[in-house]
N, C-alpha and C positions, 0 to 999 in steps of 0.2 A: 405724658404719655405717652409711648416715646415704641422702637421700631418699624416706622417708616424707614423708606431708601433715598429720600425726599424733606426736606425743607415744605411742606408744601403754601397756597397761597389764597386756598381758601380751602371754609371746613362750616362744614354742619353736620350740629349737634341737636339725638332731642334721645330727650330721656324714652325704654319703650315701659319703667318698671306703673310709674303715673302720670295721668294726664300735662302736662308740657306742654309749652311751646318746641316749635322745630328755630334754634337760635344756629347764624352764618354769621358769620365773619370772616377778611379777606387780609386781606397785606394794602393792595390798595386806595380802602379806605382807614387803613391804620386805629392805633391809637382813640377814645374815643378827650371828654380832659381831663374824666381820676382816671384808671391805672389797669383800664382795660380797656379789648380790642371791639370800636363799635360793632354794632349790631343788628342788624335788622331781626323778625321773625315771624315765619309763609303764612301765619293760620289770621291775621287779621293785612287791612291795607296799612297800620298806626305809619309811622313813620323812623325814624332809625333813628335805634335809641344811643346815642353819647357818652352819655356817663356815670354808667353802670359800674358798681364794685362785685369785685369778689365773682366772679368768669371769667374769662378766657385774657391770659395774660402777653401773654406770646407767641409765640411763632417760634420753632426751633429745628435744629437740622436733627431726621429723623421722627419728630411732632412736634408738639405744640405744650404747653403750659396750664393748667388750672386753679385758685385760687376754692377757698374752703366752701363760697355756696351758702355761707349766715344770711345772708341779706336778701332780699328777694324774692322772682318769685319765677324766675325761670331757671327753671332749674336744668346747670346739666352739671352739676358732683357733687350732687347730693348725698352725704350718706349710707348705704344701703339701697342705693335707687341701680336701674341698667341704664345700659346708652348704648347707643349708637351712635361714630363718630365714621364722616363719610369726609377726605381729601384727595385733593384737586392744583399738585403745581400746573401752578401760570412760571411764567418770568421775569417769576424776583423785583425787582426792584422796579415802576413802576415810567415809563417815557409820557414824553407827548406825542401821539401819536394827526395830523393834521394831512388826516387822507381825506376826512369828510370836510360840510361846511362848517362843523362843527368841530373844536380838538376836545381831544381824550387825552387824558392814563390810561398805556396801558398795561401789563407786566400781557404778558400771549407763550405761548407752551407755541408752534408753529406741529411737530414730530406732536400732540397729543393734540391738538387738533381743542385745547382751553384759550381762553380766553378771562380774564377781567376787566370790568375796563372802568372810571365816570369820568360824564360831563354834565357839566351848564344844560340846560335850556334853555333853548330861544323861544318860546310859546309858535314855531313859524315849522310849518318844512320844515328838513333838513338830513345832512346822511352824514353819521360819525365811524372815527374812523374801527372797527375790532380788530388788527395785527397780526391774523390767521395766516393771511394767503391763499389762505381757500374759503368757496361759498358757507357757512356753517348750513350743519342742521338744526340746528338749536337754540335760543333764545329768551335768553330774560331780565326783562326790565325792572326797574323798584324804583317811582322817584321816591327819594332822602326826607326830603324835608319838606314835602305834605300826603297824606292822608288817601294814597290812591290805591286802586288795585297794581297786586305781582302783574306785566304783562308777558305774553309764550310766548313766542313763535315757534311750530314747528315745523321744516319743511315736507311734512302731511298731512297741515292741516290747508284746507281749502283754500282759494286762492283769497286774497282781503281779508279776511279770517287768524283769530289770538279766541289762547283763552287766560284761566282767570288764574292764578292759581295759588287763588285762598277762595274762591269764589266750586264751585260742580256747576255752575254751568254747563251750559253743546258750546261751540264755536262763537266767538260772537264779531262783527263787523262795526261794533263801536272800536267808537275816531269823535275826534273832536282832546282840546286844552283839559277836557278829564278822566279821556281816558291813555286816548293815545291808541294808535297801531302802528306795527312791528313788516313792515311794508315788506311779499317776500322773503327770500332770501334766495340774489339770488347775485352776488354782486362776491368777489375777493379779494376788495376794500376797503370792503362799505355793510355800514345795515341804513336802511332808509328807512326815516319816522316820517308822517305823518298825524 
């Protein structure tokens, strides 16, 4: 796929002509144990897929490269199907960010107000550096190795509330080790988690 004016750091693909998963990859998580990028799928709480073949092979200047997608049910390049792909440019190669109490690996594009980061949770309240240099308006967090909900915080949600990307529920105050919460968005350097 070509035609972008940049090399994407985050790609979200969805098949439009049949039922199929939302497919998300990024440069920070990189390649899995197979020949394709580590993938997350938004319609459920599943863990990260690390060894998929026949999916997204590379993020290139101007676009990305797909394989033939014949060996699995996560449709991103089947013959005759139509697709949409959203692409974002973060900051390229991730760097360590120690702004919070939990270190992150972050790729940030401060001009665009977009970043991708990874971190290892501690099981306790903490803060993570997002690299934006301004207060974020919208945050999505997904646990990559446990089957739990996608936690979403938007600056227009009620204080202390989140929504779940993979659910149809209204805003929720759930907290704790299974779901967690992103506290109110109010810091130009860090996100507060509890």
